[in-house]
N, C-alpha and C positions, 0 to 999 in steps of 0.2 A: 314469697310470704302471702298469707291470705287469712281465711277464717276456717277454724275447725268447728264443725257442727255436730252436736250430740242430740239425739232425739229419743224420747221415751213416751210410749203410748200407754195411757192409763184408761181407767173406766170412764172418767168424765172428761179429762183434759189430756191433750198431747203436749208435752213439754219440750222446749228447745233451749239448749245451752250453747252459746257461741263464744269461742275463744279467739280474740284478735291476736294473731301471731306477732304483729308489729308492736302494739301497745301493751299487750298482756292483759287487756281488759276483758272481762267476762260479761256478756249480755244475755238476757233471758227473754223468753216468750212463751205464751200459752195459747193454744187454739182448742176448740172443742173436738173431742174424739168423734170418729165416724164408724161405730161398730157395724153399721149397715153397709159401708163401703170402705173396708180397711185400706189404708194407704192414701186416701184422699186428704186426710188431715196433714200428712207429711208434705204433700205438694202445696196445700194451702199455707202451711207454715213457712215454706221456702219463699213463697210469694210475699207473705207478710214481713219477712226479714228485709226485703227490699223496700217495702212501703214504710216500715217503722224506722229501720236503721240504715237504709241505703245500701245494704249488702246484696250484691248481685250474684246470681247462681254461679257465674263464671269465676267469682272470687273465692268460692268454697274449695279449700284444699284438702279437706278430710271430712268424711261423713260417716258417722256411726249411729246405729239404730237398734233399739230394743223393742221387741214386739211380743204381744200376747196371743198371736194367732194360733200357735201350737197348743198352749195350755187351754185356751178357750174352746178349741176343737174337741179336746178331751172332755172338758166340763160339760159342754153342750151335747156331746156325743154326736157330732156331725162329721166324723171322719169317714174313711173308706169302709165298705163292707169287705172284711178280710176273711181269708181262709188261713188256717194254721196247719202246717205240716209238722207232725211230731213223730217220734219213734213209736212204732206200733206197741200197744198195751200201755203207753204212757200219755194217752190223749186227754186225760182229765187234769192236766197241770194247772190250767187257769181256774177251774172250779175248786180244786183242792186248795190252791194258793198256799197260805201259811196257817189256815184254820184258826185265824185270830178273829175275835169278835171286835167289830169296829169301835163299839162303845161298851166298855166293861161294866158301866153303871146302868146300862139300859138292857133289861132282860129280853126285850123283843127286838134288839138290834140285829140287823141282817147285813150280810156282806153284799156289796153291789154286784149287779149282774156283770159278767165279763164283757169286755169289748168285742170278743168273738164268740158267737153262739156255739154251743157244743156240736150242733149239727154241721158247723163249718170247720170242724177239726178232723183232719184226715191222717190216719196212721200210715207210716212208711216202714216197709220191711228193711231193717238195717240195725246194726248195733255196734257202737264204739265202746271200748273199754275205758276206764278212768285213766289209763296210762296212754291213751291215744291209739292203742292197737285195734285192729278191725276184728271184732268178735263175730259179726255176721255181715257179709258183703251187702252192698246196696242193691236191692232188687229194683232195677230200673222200670220194670213193668208196673210195679206198685206206684212208682212216681208218675208214670204216664196216666195211670188210672186215676190217681188223686188229682192231677191237673185238670183232666177232663171233667171229673166230678165237681171240682171247684168252679169251673167255668159254667157248668150246667146249673149250679146253685146260685149263680149271679155274683161270684166273687169279683171284686174290683182290684184286688191285690193279694199277694201271698206272703206270709211270714214263715220262714223255716227255722225251727228250733229243735235240734236233736240232742239226745243224751250225749254228754261229754264232748260236744262240738268245740268247747273252749280249748281242748287239748289237740284235737285233730279236726279241722273244718272241711276235710275232703268231701264227705258225703253231702254236706250243706251246699258246697259250691257246685257239685255235680248236679244236684237237684235244680239249682238255678239255671244251669245250662240246659237241662232237659225242658224245664218250663219255658225258657226263652224260645226254644225251637218249636214247641207246640203252640204257645200263646205269646207271640213276640211283643204285644202291647201291654201285657200284664206285668205290673211292677212286682218284683220279688226281692225281699230283704232277708238277710241271714243273721241269726243271732250272734254268730262268731265274728261278724264284721261290725255289728252295731255296738256291742260292748261284751267282750268274751270273758265273762265272770263265771265262777265255778258252779254256783247254785242254779238248779234247773228253773225254778219259778222266777227268781229274780232276773235271770238272763232272758227268759221268755217274755215277761211282762214289759221289760225295757224294749225289747225288739218289737213287740206288738204296738206299744205306744209310738215308737218311731215310724213303723209302717202305717199306722192309723192316721198320722198327721202329715206325713211326708208330701203327698201330692198337693194338699191345700197350702202348705207352707211354701213349697216350690213355686206354685202358681202365684202366690202373693209376692214372693221375692222377685220373680221374673217381671211381674207387673210394676213393682216398685222401681226396679232397675231401669225399665223402659221409660217410666214417667220421669224419673230424675234426669235421665239422659235428655229427654225431650225438653225438660225445663232448663237445661243448660248446666247441670251439675256434672262436672267432668270426672271426679274421682270415683272409683268403684266403691259402693257402700260396704261398710263392715258391720258385723252383727255382734252384739254382746252375747256372751255364752253363759250357760248355767254355772260354770266354774269361775266366773268373774273375769274372764279374758274376752278377746274379740277374735273374729275370724272373717274371711271374705264371704260375700253373699253367695258366690258360686259354691263354696264348701257347705254353706248353710242349706242349699238345695239338696245336697247329697246326704248330709249328716245333720238333719234338723233336730234329732233327739238331743244334740249337744246344746241347743239354744232354747229349749222349751221353757226354762226358767230365767230367760235373759233379763226381763224387766226387773224382777225383784233382786237379782244379783247385782245389776248396775247400781241400784240404790245403795246397797251395802258397800260396794267399792267406793262410791262417792263419800259415804259416811266415814269409812275407814280413813280416807285421805284427809278429811276434815279433822278427825280425831288425832291422827299422827301430826298434822301441822300445828294443831293447838296444844299438843302435849298432853292429851287425855289418855292415860294408860289403860283404863278399863271403861268400856262403853257398851251400852245397849242402844242399837239403832232402832228408832221407832218411825216407820214409814206409813203414814196414814193418807190414803188418797180418797177417791170417791166411793170405792166399793169395799176396801178391806184395810186392815191394819196389820203390818208385818214387822216382826222384831228379829234381830240377830245379835249375836254376841261378838264384840270386837275387843281384842286384847293386844296391847302394844301396837296399835295401828293396823292389825291384821285381822280380817274376818275369819271365823271358824268355818271349816269345811266338813262335809259329810256325804253320805249316800242315803237313799231311801226317802227323799223328800216327796211330799204328797203332790200329785197332779190330779186335782179333782178327787175322785174316790180311790185313786191308785198311787202306789209308790213307784218311783223310778230310780234305778240303781246306777246312776252315773255320778261322777264327782260334781258337786255343786256347792255353792255358798249355802251354808245352813241357815235357812230362813223359816220362821214359824208364823203362820197366820194366827193372830191373837184377838181379832175382833172386827168390828165394823168400820166403815169409812164414812166420810162426810155425807155421802148420798144415801146411807142406809135408812130404810123407812121405818118409822115408828107406827105401831098399830096396837089395837086392844083386842085381846082374845075373847072367845065366847064367855069366859068366866069373869070378864071385866078387868083382866090384868094387863098392864101396859108392857109391851114388848118392843124391842128394837132389833131390826134385821131378821134374817140375813139378806132379805130382798133389798136391792138397791135401785134407786131412781136412775143411776147411770148418767150419761151425757144428755140423753133425751128420753123421757121428758125432763129429767133432772129434778132437783129440789124445787119447791114451789116458788122460792124467791128468785129463781133464775128466769122465770117468765118464758119457759120453753114448753109449756104444756103440763108440767107437773102440778098435781093438786094434793098429793099426800105429804104429810109432814116428815122431814128427815132430820138428822142430827144437825146439819147446817141450818135448817129452819129454826131449830130450837135455840141455837146460838144467836140467830137474828132476833128472835122474840125476846131474848134476855138482854138485847142491846149490846152484845159483845162483838157481833159481826155486822157489817153493813155500813160502816162509816166511810168507806171508800169502795170504789168498784173492785170487783174480783177478777182474777185471771187476766191481768194486763188489759183492763177495760173490756174484757169479753162479756162480763156480766154486770149489769146495773141492778143492785139488790132491791127487790120489791118487798119491803118489810110488811106491808099490809097483806100480801099474799101468804107470807109465812104465818102471820097471826091468824089468818083465816084457816089455814091447814092445821095448825096446832090447836086452834080453838075448837075444831070439831072433835078432837080427842079430849080436850079439857071438858067439853060439855058432857061427853059420855062418862067421864071419870068424876064429874062433879067438883072440879077444881078450877083454879084460875089459870089463865094462859101462861103466865110466867112460871107458876108453880109446876105446871105440866111440862113446860119446856125444860126446866131445870131437872125434873125427874127423868126426862129422856136422856139428858147428858149423864146423869148419875147411873142410869141403867147401862148405858154404853160403856162407861168407865168401869163399872162393876164387872161386866163380862170380860173386859180386857184384863182386869186385875186377876180374875180367876185363872185365865190362861197364862199370864205372865208368871204367876206364882208357881204353876206347874213347870214352866220353862226353867226358871232359876233353880228349882229343886233338881230338875234333870241334869243341869250343868253343874250343880253343887256350888253355886256362887252366892255371895252375900250382896244383895242389891245396894246396901249402904256404902259399899266400896265402889259403886259404879255410877257413871253419869248416864243420863238418857239424852241421846242426840235425836231431836224431833225434827222431822222434815216431811215432805209431801204437802199437798195443799191443805190438809186438815191436821197434820202432825203438831204444829205449834199451837193450834187452836185447842187441842185436847191434851197435849203433852203434859202440861203442868198439873192437870187434874189427876192423870194417871200416876205421875211421878210422886205426887203428894200421898197417894195411897200406898205405893210400894216402898216409899221412904228411901229414895235414891239420894246420892250425894248432891247432884246438881242436874239441871236441865240445860242443854245447849241447843241454841237455834242458830244454824249457819246463816250467812248473808242472804242466800237465795234458796231458802228451804223448799219452795214449791217446785224447783227445777233441778234438785240435787241428783235425782236418778238420771236425768239427761246428761248432767255433768259427769256422772260416774262412767258413762260410756266413753267420754274423752280421756278419762284417767286410766281406763283399763288397758292392759298390755295384750299383745298377741300371746295367746296361751293355749296349750293343749296337753292332754293326758294320754299316755301310752302305757298299756297294761299287758302283762303276760302271766297266765296262770302256770305255776311250776309244780306246786303241791309236793314238797320234798322236805325231809328233815334237814335242820341246820347242822351240818357236820363239816369237818375239814374236807371230806371227800366230795360233798355236794357244792362247795363254794366255787370251784372253777366253772361249773355249769351255770351257776347263778351269775357269776361275773360275765360269762359269755352272753347270757340273755340280756343283762343290763346293757352290754355293748350294742347288741342288736336294737334294743329299744332306743338307745341314744341315737343310733344312726337313723332310725325312722323319724325320730323327733326333729333332728337337724334337717333332714330332707323336707319334712313338712314345713318348717319355718322358712327355709330358703327357697324351695321350688314352688310350693303351693301358696305361701303368703308373701313371697318376694321380699323377705327381710334378711338383709345380708350383714347387719350389724351384730354387736355382741349379744349373746343369748345367755340366760340363766337356766341352769338345770338343777332340779331337785330329785334325788333318788329316795325311794321309800319301798318298804316291803310290808305286805299284810301278813302278820305272824300271829301265832297262838301257841299255847302249851298243848302238847299232844293230848287229845281227848276232849279239848274244848270245842264248842260248836261254832263260835264266831271269833274272828281275828281282829287285830288292832293294826291300823296303818301306822308304821313307825318310820320316821325319817332316818336315813343312813348317811354316814360320812363316806364319800367315794374313796377317801384315802384308806379306810379300813377294808373296803372291798379289794382295792388294788393290792394291799399288803397281805390279803388272805387271813385277816384277823377275825376269826370266827367268834372269839370271846368278846371282842368289842361290839360286833353286830348283836350278839345275844344280850350284852349289857344294855344296849339301846332299847331293846324290847322290854327287858325287865324294868327299866326306868319308866318307860311309858305305861306299862301295866300298873306299876306302883302309883304313878301319878293319877291314873284314872280310878283305880280300885282300892288304893291304900295298902296294897301288899304285892309281893312278888315271890315266886319260888325259883331261886336261881339254880337249884339242882335239877329242876324238871326239864325234860327234853323239849326243844322248841321246833315247831314246824313253820316253814315258809309256804304260804299258800299262793300269793301273787306278788309280782314285782311291778313297780310303777316308776315311770320317769315323767316329770312335768317340766315342760320347756316354756320359757317366757321370753319374748322379744320386746324390749322396752320401747314404748311410744313416748313422744314428747308430751309432757303433762302441763296443764295450766298450773300456774303458781299463784296462790292467794297473796295479795299484797299485804305487807306488814305496815301498819299505820302508827304514827306517833301518838302517844297517849296524851289526852288533855283531861286533867282532873276536874271534877265538878258535877253538878246535878243539872241535867238538861231541862229546859222549860217545856212544859207540855204544849202541844198545839192547841188544845182546848180541854175542857172537862165535859164528860158525857154521863148521862144517867143510865145505869144498868141494873139488872137484877142479878145478884151474885151472892151465893151462900145464904139463901133464904130471905133476902130482902133487897129493897132498892137502895142504891148508894151512888154517889158521884165519884167517878174515877178519872185519872189522867189519861189522855189520849196522846200518844207519841207517833210521829212519822219516822219510819226506820231510816229514811234518807237524811234526817236531821240529827241522828244520834252520832256521837263521835267516840272513838276509842278512848277508854279511860273513864268515861262518864258512868255514873251509877244512879239508880233511882229505886224507890220502893213501890211495891204493889199495895193495893190492887191497881192495875194499869192495863192498857191495851196498846199494842204496837201494830200499826198498819203498814203494809207494803203492797207492791203490785201483785205478788203471787200468793200471799196468805195473810192471816191475822194471828198474832201471838197474844194469848190471854195470860196475864200474870196475876195469880190470886193474892189475897191479903197475906200479910206476914211473910212475904217473899221479897228478896232484893235482886235487882237485875244489874249486872255489870257488863259493859261492852269491852271485849278484850281487844288485843292489838291486831287481830285478824277480822275484826268487826263481827265476831260471834256474840250473841247474847248469852251470858252465863248467869243462870237464874238459880238462886239457892234460898232455902228457908232461912228466915232470920235466926241468928245464933249459930248457923253453920259457917265454917270457913269458906271464903270465896277467893 
């Protein structure tokens, strides 16, 4: 027995969640992130676990880690200089993309420049047919010419994405062999191995992003492995994946595209576990850190999944927890534009220099500084004593904006908060419309260092049922890494009509996928215990442009029940679009098997309830809803399950501050979650 450690690196802080396998207790820790030296914060945190809790590196039995190295590489455009090998006469795939305007409401909106310049795209003489047959054999001389031209142009890596390689990867694999013979040190990635989906652009951009970040991610992971080993941490680190699972660091080096959204996915997995434990059937997770606010939909304790999530300016088409960025974080900077209008974000103060109140060199006002100026934050140290709040520095930073606007400091600070909430409200409104949900039926689960600080203000605007703040909201993403199971997706494009004649071939392909999945779990991940398998197919009505991922019952496949498979698709189509045509022919585009190997999960303790109203630690003077008022200040550690109290109030704890507006009631449930509802709403 020992300690299971989960780590999540954010823009301002790196969070640690530690599960004691003997006592079942969960401990938390925060240290400042080091974007200048990624990985240093992890080693610093391991050292502080010993200083604060007496946990020695040799006692760590499991270590999981979410990182933003991949996504930051794309956002900052600091990846490899790549060459793209495409089928001749199809070299404009990245420029053409999907011909969508990024912002339909902006007449001058422009698509971002591709990650690979057009001059670095080389045509290869070959052609596969959509059925995988060879229409034109591979001209190896054109490959040799392209490799040498790419070298001469300074390429640091090659991505190969040919027409219909999802059906037959032979030409892509042969190109890699030829490139390795000519330029042994040049990394080559193939779209058919990265993620073999049918559409040319989607497959290409996914492979390009993977090749763009792979060496940097691999270097980071190798350095982390060495540093942890030198620090005395024995277990091989595991990485959180975009699909909400985990994998080994060694696999992450080879398949880094699967972990590019690891940080945001871990937070949603943690939130889903809290929602399931607390019996919350419909939930919107709201993760607000130092740089961004992310929201996801959780139904019956399960996050929603999708493809096409944004990575900076680009979409990536791998299975991932569906997370939408809806606003700014606690470190987002407030500023006044040339017309004298107050704005917030998107620039963030990050970890350094950070908000002005951190006293790390920041001089510009942030959302956190606005809360400090209003007296809502700063009554205790932040980030497990990492920050001693300097209220005067916040007042000076906000005061500069107030002077330009001709308003008071508190009025300006509240305006900063309102603008931030307004921006989030606009994005959340679009999100709930896209999902077709009624927010009045949902709870908002607020976490991250700034989630509980802003959560009630946003929830008040979108009129959700309740706001839930878990016991350690500031480190829930790190805890999500401990909750996540070993998980991987295996896909095969078949592109066939759903008929009795095609079902045996479909069944055989599913069997092959299952064999690959079980081999991955046992041989690559070392997991010999029970596995869960989910079968699904991406299907559509013949003539439709896009398909729907539909979960299938293996018993129907085994029995050759074509009608049952079709009914599953019709039901999913009806659920999403409100109608189905059960007489229309159905096509199967791709098959997927998802395998999960269960990890031991921390269990939240269930507390006996004690009715009553807690006595506040003291009363403090704050600016709230347009004026000064005295409000109760509670310490989270003093609250007991079953207690309830009314707002306005502030709840302080080591990793965040919860602000409860007037006309709201807070109840502490049996799992120590704060359950906040508007007065008059059932609780």
